[in-house]
N, C-alpha and C positions, 0 to 999 in steps of 0.2 A: 449728177450734185453729189461732193466730196466735200465733206466736212475733216477740217486739219486734226491732226494733234495737237493737243497744248505741250507736249513736251517736244516732239520732235517735227511737227506740221506733217507728218505721213498723212495720206487722206486714210480715215474711217474708214472700216470694212463696211456696206450697207447693211449686211446681217448685223451684225452689231447694233447700227442706229434702232433698228427697228426690232430687237429684242428686248430693249428696258430704257434705265435712264441714268445705264453706264456702258461705256464702252472699251474694249480694250483696243491699245491699239497694238497690230500686229509687227510692227518696228519694232518700238521699243519697250510694247509689254507695259507702259502706262493704262491704269484704268482712269476714265476721261467721264465726265460727268456731262449728258449729252439730254438737251432736252429741242426737240424737234415738232414742226409740224407733223401730223401724219403723213400728209401730203407727199411731205420731202421724201419718205423713203420709201412710198409707195413704187411697184414698177408702174412702164408707160399704158396700163389698162384702165380703162378710164375706172372712176370709184360708181360702185354699183348705187348710184340714188336714183330715188324715183322722183318722177314730179310729182308735186302736189295737189293733191285733187281737191276740189270747194268742199272746203268745210275742217279741213285739214290743216296742223301747223306746216307752217313754213318756214324756211331758214333765215334768219334777219337780213344776211348776208346777200341770200341766193337766196328771192324770193319763188321759183320757180319751182326749188325742190320742195322734198317731204325734210321736216325736223326729223330726227332721232333723237334728241336729248335736248335739254335747257339748261342754261350755265348753270354752275353752279352760286356764282355771284350776282350777276343781275338776272337773271331769267329767260334771257331772249334764247329762244329755240336755234338749234343749228343742225346742219344736214352732217353726213357721213363726214364731209371733206373738211368743214371746219372744227369740228369736233376735237377738243385737244382734251385727252384723258391722263390724269394721276392718279394711281391708285382707283377708288372708286366715286373720284368726283371726276365732272367735265368742265370743262371752262370753253368759252368762247373767247375768239381769235382777239379781240379789241379787251377783254378784261385779263389778258398774258402780257400782251403788250403795253396796257395800262398799269400793270403791276396792281390791279385792284385785290381787295381784299385780302383774299389765302390765296392767290393767282400772283401774289408777290412771289412764294417759294418757288416759283416755276421759275422767273430770270434770276436764274444766279447774278451774284456779282460783275458788273460789266467792267470793272475797274480792275486794275494789277498793279502791283507797285514794280518799278520800273528799279530794279536792283543794281543793273548794269549801269545804269544812269549815276545813282546812288553812289555807287564802287568808286566809279572815277572823278565823281564831283569832288568827294568827302578831302581830300589830301590837293586836288589845286583848288580849292576856296580856303583853306585852314591853309595856305602860303598869306595870306594876310594877314595873320599872327602865327607868324614862321614859326616861335618856339611850341606849339600845339601838335607842329607835324611830329615830332620826336611820337604823339600817339597815335598821330591819323593816321601815319605811314603803314606801322605795320598792321593796323589796326584796319586799313584799307585791304589790306594783302587777305588776311583773316576774314572779314567780311564780302570778298570776291570769293573766295576758297567753301565758307559756309551757302551762300547764296546761288554758286554753282550749276545745283542744277534744279531750282526753282524755275516754272515761266516767267521767261519773258516780258512777256508782253501778250495782248491779245491779237495784233500784227504779229507777221513773221519778224523778225531781228535778230541776230545772228551777235556771238558772246566777243566781240572783239574790244566792247566798253571794259570787260571784265580783266581782258590781257592787258589794255590801257593802265585800269587801276591798279594789277598789280606792282607792273616794271611801275609804276610812278610812285610806290607806296614802297616797295623796294630801296631804289632809288632816293625816297628821303632818308628810309632806314643805313643806309649805306651812309649820305654825306652826314648823317648825326655820328655815327661810330667813326669815321673820318674827323669829323671835328673834334669830339670827346678824343680821341687819340693823338690830337697833334696840339690839344690843350693838355695832355698827361705828358708829352714830351715834351710840348716847353720849357712847362713847367718840373720836370725835372732837370732839364739845361740850365736853366736860374736858380737849381740847388743844388749846382754842381759849383 
């Protein structure tokens, strides 16, 4: 299983995923906050979980396996495969997925502002009220340059929208420079 880097989409190394909450990308060097189930980074060697004997606590999701801990939020017993440990707390998969209680911290925000789409739409929507393109044209160029290194999306996308936004913004700015230059030239001719 390979998790992609949030910045360059290169696969993050397994040793980084197993070592903690952050993983450094070997391609671009960016730091990624990673929260994965322990079974996702374990090798193909089976998890050493023992069969629950009569009278012993069993895992909520795997009734035949011996429980190794209880969920911090709901109290369900979990086996070694299901236990998700963050710091000194253990949570069950259901609480992490359901974002229950303190497990809310385990789920980073799964939405991402689509800066590339915002940058390309600013100059095009401003054409409805064309006089404001004097501001939105250069604004789209500056916005695209500032947000170029930001993560674009949770899914793979490329930066072509930024390029379109920069070209559109430069086109709008050039149009205004030419229009203002033409107005000054015609006013000059009219004054003679």
